[in-house]
N, C-alpha and C positions, 0 to 999 in steps of 0.2 A: 112587569120589563121596569127599569128603573127610568128616567126622559132625562136625561147627559146633561151636565150644570144647575141643575136645583134641586138635587138632597140633602136634605139637612146635614145628614151624619158626615160629610165631608171634611176633610181639612180644616177649620176654622184659625186656625194658630196662622197661615201665611196666605191672608190672601189673591187673588190673580190679577196683575195688573198687567194690561196690553199694550207695547212700550211697537211705537211703527216709526223706523229711521232707519237710517245708510248702515250703511257698516265699514267702523274705519276700520282697514286692520292693525295698526299702531297701539289700539282699545284706551286709545285717551279719551273719542268722544263713539256719539253714537249706540247703537245698537251693544256693544256690549257696554260699554260704558253706564248708559241704561240698567241692566242685567245688573251689574256690579252690586249699584247704588242701593234695587230691589230689594237684590238679596241679601244686603246687608243690615237694612232694616225691615226685613223678615216680611217679604213679600216678592207674591209665585210670577217667575218673570214669563211672563208671554211676549215672547217674539215674530213680528215680519217685515222683512226685510225692504226697502223701498228702492233700494240703487245700491247698487256696489262702486265701490272708492279708488281710486290711486292716489295712495294721502300721506304722507309718514309727519312726523312732529314740524318738519317747518313750513308743507306745502301741501295743497290738497290740487291734483297735477290734472283728476278729469274724475267726472260722476256717469257714472253708468248703470242708468235707470231702468226699475222691475217692468216689466210687462203685465200693463195695469189687466188683464185678460186675466194671470196666473195670478195675478194679489190680490182680484177680487176672491177668484176660490181658493188659492187659504186660510183667504180671513174667516168666512164664512166655512170653510170644513174646522179650522181652530175651533170659533163661537161658538158650532153648535153643540163640543163638546167642552168645552174650559168656560164659563159667564167672570167676563175680568168686574171686577169690582172699580179699579179708576184705567184710564187709557192716557198714554203720553205720547201723544206725534212728534217730532222731531222734520229732520229733510222729510221733506214726500216725494221728490223723483219727478214726478211730470205734473202737469197739468190733470190728467185720465184718473194717475192713480188720487186725488186731489176730491174730485166724480166720484171716483169707490166711496173716499169714506167720507165725506160731508151724507152721501145717500143712504151708509149704512148709521151715520152716527143719526142719521134721523129721524130712524127704524129704533133707536134703542136710548130715547133721551133723558133716559133716568141715568144715565153711568157719568164718573163725570171728568171732564176731558181737558189733558191739560194740557195746555198747544204752548211749545219751543217752539217760536221763530226766529228757524235755523235759515236766516236770510245770505249770508257770506260769510265764509273764515275769514280767520286771521289776513292769512295769507291774498286775503282779498278775491277769491272763484264766487262768484253770486247762484247759487243754489234753486231764483223763484228768479222768472223772468214776465215781465210783463205779464203776461193773463197770465200765469200764477200767482201773481203778487194782485190783479185784481180779484179773480176769485175769493181768492186766498180774505180777502176782502171782505165780500160780498155774501158767500155762503159758509166758509167756511170759522174764520173768526165766532159768526154768533151761536156760533153752536160746543164754545167753551166754556171750561167753569173757572178756570182762570188762564194767561196769558201768560208767560216771561221773557218781554225785552228787555235785553240793556239799550242805553243809550242810544246808539248809535241803529240801533233796531225799531226803535217804540220811533225818532227821527222817521226812519221811513215809512213806516204804518201811517201815522200822522204827522204828513210835516206840514199842515199848514199853521195849530195851534203852536206858539214860543215856548210856555212855560213848559216843566214835564208833566205838570198835574195838568194843563191844558188838556194836551196828550195825550195820558191816562184815561181819560176822563173822556175823550174823543171816542180810543177805542171801546167802550163801556156803551157810550151813545149811539155806538153798534151794534151794539148786542152781546156781546162780553157781559161777563158777569164778575171777572174782579181781575186787576192788570197787578204783577207783581212786579218790580221795576228793578233791575239792576245798577248801581252806580260804581261799577268796577274799570269804564271808561274815562268818567268827569276825573278832572286836575283838584283829587280833596287827600286830604292826611288820611283820612277813612272816611270808607266804605259806606254810601250809604242809601243804602237797599226802600225803598215807600211803596208799601202797599194797599189800593186802591182796590175797594171793596162794591164801593157803589157810587152813582151822581154826586149823593152830595153827603156823604161822611165822611169823617178827618181821614187824613191818611197818614196810614202807621209806619212811622220811621222809624229802621232797625240798624246800629252801627257798626261796623270790626272793622278790625285792626289789617290795613293796608297792608296785604304781602308782598315780597319785594320780586315773585319772578312772572312770568310770562305763564299762563297753563293752556293746556287743552283741552280742554271737553266741560269746565267751569258748568255753564249752561246745561250742562244736557245729565250731570250731576242734582245739580236743583231740580229741575222740573224732573228728575227720575225721583227725587229723593221726597218731592209736596206729592206725589203721586201714589206714593209707596204710604204715604203718612195719611192722607185720604180719603186712602183704602181702608185704612186699619179704620178707618171713623174719626179721626181727629177734625175737629173746627177745623176754617181758612187760617184764622189765626194763628193757633197753635200748630198747627201742620208748617206756616207758612215758617216760624220762626224755627221748628225743630232743621227744617230741610234747609235750611239759613246755615245753621251751625251746625248739619252735619256736612254742610259744602265745605264753609269753614274752614276744617276739621282734616275732611282729604285734602284740602289744597297746601294747608302747616305742614302734612307728613306727605307731602306728591314727590314721586320719582323725577330726577333727571338723569333718564337711561343716555339720552345720543348728546350735541350739541344742540338737537332743539329746543324746544315746551315740554316745560314740565307735567307729567303724569299724573293725576289726580290717585290718592290713594286710599282707593273707599274701604276702608274698613271700620265699622263702628266700636266700640268702646267705651266704658262707662263715663265719658266726660261727656258723651252727648251724643242727642237724639234716643 
């Protein structure tokens, strides 16, 4: 009898990536955005929903967390059969779900964890209360292979140091292995992203032409793309560059389906990733 999840003859061209996050009905962000990015980059999306939401391209009205007990059962059932090569975390819904995740991740330390710290929506809805944030920093952050904050998220996670480099290295000091800081919120002509891979290594800077619109789901796109590429065996430096390239092109060809934010079109072509 075959033991699920470890037979070497199963499909290798599409490594499984487990995306854990909220459901966005307009598909700009959340689990659907993750799935689109993963499949475009030849990874098979496994998905677990932490929360459903009432939202559109303008705003998030309300978040409805999943039952932590149900989530734990779904996680165990899924991973008994399908073994992820990487895990991408987004909105986590509740402290109880975070606690379930930490316990599971501690039992599987060999799987890369890409942590997208979704602190709040563009419209200002908060996804983390004080107790969740404290638990996030103390218990979840040290399990992350790479965290992908934008500048406001970085400021919340590491409020004391003044400079971006100091803030990023503070997260590494707290246990995260690497930090990819995105610079779309800075008032600069070009977007300047920064990858920190250790406390003492030099920062790796990538510059991208600034695009003209507001986008819904750019952070999900980047983190999921990074997860797909790491699952495919790319080094962090190469995966970071390819994921940024995929994200930039997804935003460049984004769709405006309403008067709200543009929705990234996550379709891979020969021009990127």
